[in-house]
N, C-alpha and C positions, 0 to 999 in steps of 0.2 A: 263209564265213570263221569259224572257231571263235572263241568269245569267250575272252578272257583271264580269269584268276581275279579280277583287279581289276574288270573290266567286269561279270562275273557278280555280284560282291559289291555293286556299285553298283545293278544292276537289282533284286536281292533287297531292298536297302534301300528303294528307291522303292516296290516292291510292298507292303512292310510298312507304309509310310506311307499308301498309298492304301486298303488293305483296311479298316482301322479307320474311315476316314472314310465309306466306303460303308456299312459295317455300322451306323454310328451316325448316318447321315443322317436328317433328319426329313422326314416326309411334308408336314407343315405346321409351320413355325417357331413357337416358343412366344412368344418375346419380341416385343413390339410387334404382336401379333396382334389384329385387330379382328374381331368376329363379331356376328351377330344371332341371338338366340334367341327363338322365338315359341311360345306355347301352341298345342297342337294343337286344343284346343276353345276357341272364343271364345263365352263365354256372354253373353247379353244380360241382364246383371244390374246392380246398383248400381255396382260398380267393375269396369271392363273394362281389362285390361292389354294394351297394345300390345306389340309385340316389344321385348325388351330389347336395347339396343346396348351392347356390352362392349368395352373395351380392356384388353389384358393387358400388364402390365409385369413382367418378370422381372429381379431383381437377384441379387446374390451370396447374400443371406440371405432373400429374400422373393419371393413370387409374388402380385401384386396385380391384382385385377379392378376396374376403374372402370366402373360401369354407370349407365345412366339409362333411364327408360321414361316413357311418358305414361299418366296415369290419368284415365279419363273418369268423372266423378261426377255423379250427378243432384243438381240444386239443389232441395232439399226445400222451400225457402221460396218458390220461383217459382210463379206462378199456373198457367202452362202448363208442360208437361214440358220442362225445360231441363237441359242438361248443361254442366258446367264441366270444362275440361281443364287439368290441372296436371302438372308434371314431378316425377318421383320419382327420386332418385339415391343412390348409395352406393358404398362400397368394401368388398370382401371380400378379406382377406389371409390367406395361409397361408405356411408356410416352405418346404415341399418336397412332392413328389408321393409319396415313399416313406413307408411306415410308417403309412398311414391306411386303415382298413377301413370307412369310412362315407361317405355322400354327403350333400351339402348342396344340396337342390333350388333352382333359380332362383326358384321361387315363394315360397320361404321367406326370401329376402333382404330384410331390412328396410332402411329408409333409414339413412344414416349409415355409421359405420365398424364392421365386424365382423371380429374376428380368430379364425380357426379353427385349432385345434391337432390335432384328431383326425379331422376330416372334410375332404373335398375338394369344392370347387365346380367342376362341369363336367368333372372328370377322375376317373379311378380309379387306384389304386396300380398301377404297371406289373407287379407280381407276379401280378396276375390274368390278364395276357396269356399267362403261361407255364403256365397250368393245362392239363393233358392228360387226355384220356379222361373218366372220371367223377369226377375229383378236384375237390373243392370247398374253398372257404375261407369263414370267417365274414365277413359283410358286413351292414351296417345301411343300408338304402336311405333312412332318414330319417323314417319314419312312426311308429315305436314306439321306446320306450326312448331318447328323444332327449335330448341334452345340454340341461339346463334353461336354461343361458345362451343357447344358440342358439334355443331355443323362445321365450324371452321377446323375442328380437330380431326375430321374424317379424311381418309385418303382422297386424292384429287378426283379420281374417276367417280367415286361415290358422291363427293360434294357436287360435282357437275350434274349428276343425275337427279339428286334430290333438289337442288336449286332450280333446275329446269321444271321439275314437276310442281314445285311450290309456285313458281311464276305462272304456270299453266292454270293451276287451281285458282290463283288470285284473279285471273281474267274473268272467272265466272262467279266467284264467291268473295264476299267481304264479311269478315267475322264468321257468323254461322248463318248468313242469309245470302240468297242469290242477288247478284248485282242488278239493280233496276235498269241499267243502261245496256244490258246484253240482249241479244235476239237469238233465241234458239228454238228448235221445234218443241212442240208440246211433249213429245216422247222424251227428248233430252232434258227438258225442264223438270219433268216428273222424276226422272232418274237422278238428276243432280240434287233435287230436294231430298230424296230418300238417302242418297249418299251422305250428304251433310248431316242428316239427322241420325244415321246409324253408324257411321264410320268411327266416331269418337266415343262410343260406348261399347261395353262388352258384357256378356253374361255367360253362365255355364251352359254349354250346349249338350254335353253328355258326360257320363262317367264311363270309364273304360279301364283296360289293363294295357300296359306297354312293356315290351321286352327290351332289356338293356343289358349289355355286357358289363358286368360289375365284378371287379377282381378276377377277371378272365373266365367268369362263369356267366352264362345268360340267365338273368333273373327276370321275374315279372313284377311290375310295380303298379299300384293303383294310381290312376291319373284322371284329371279332369280336362275336357276339351273346352277351352275358354276362348270366346271371340264373338264374331258376328258374321254376316253373310259375305263379307269381303276378305276376312282372314281369320285364322284361329291358331291358338297356341296349345300344345299338349304339355300339361304341367303336372308334376308329381304332386299327388294330393297329400301334402305334408306341410303344415304351417311353419315348421322349423327349417324346412329346405324346399320351398316351392320352385324347384328347378324346372326351367322350360326345356323339354326334351326335343321339341320340334316346332318349327314355325312354317305355316303354309299360307299362300295368297290365292285368291280365287278371282283371276282377272276377267273371267267371263261374266261376273256379277256386277262389275262396275259400270258406270255410264260409258256409252260409246266414245265420248270425248276423251276418256282416260284410258281406254283399253290398251293402246300401244304402249303407253308408259307403264302400265301395270304388268304387261308381259315382260318388259325389261327389268322391272323391280323384282318380279318373281324369280327370274334367272339369277339376279344379283344377290337377293337377300334370303331366300328360303334356306333353312339349315336344319340339322339334326345333331343331337348328341349321340355319338356312336359307342363311347366307352367311358367308364368311370373307374377310378381306383381310390381306395381309402383304407 
């Protein structure tokens, strides 16, 4: 039976309502999301961070992360080797996902309240998901040229490590150019120039699938591997919740002058999201 013009109009109207909802549906809802983030490397040192437990609250004007973790510290006054466990917690707040080209590593979150205006904790700007082919965009992963306010808010051991690396970097580079007064081998000079050129931009390296425990069930999510030859981030391919599921460093790719520092950064900063609940 042929449809009347009125019926066709009604069907078209319903379709127009449904399509945007499908296009804008979230793989993982953002508001009231709970997740666990754990370091990939658990070093047996003075301070050992257990996985961070995070609760996300999204309001009209802010995106807040309420987090806590347990810190195992050696009691230096004890006669026998003894550890004390204490809780560390804080809030990281930003206003929106868009318009930010820098990352704020979970390892860098200090206790208390931190407001970020130019960096994102655990997400990247959705604009990076739209990169095609060899196209790249500027991006600061958080190791160099860091906002001083954020750097001061980091835990002491993290501050010392990043501050040392920044000073080492400044011995060879000023701005985005090699210093004219340095003397290095041709091999190191070439590697430094490539590092300065490539470290602060990222592109889409590959499309993939990532398994994640969601609501106590292992699910598979479409992801993009975004980064460069020195690091990459595994990001859920969802502009409404471009959550970073994993961060990895490739210390074997950096200039020889930075290799030892990158090995330590790798142990300190690599992380993965192991579980989400919503």
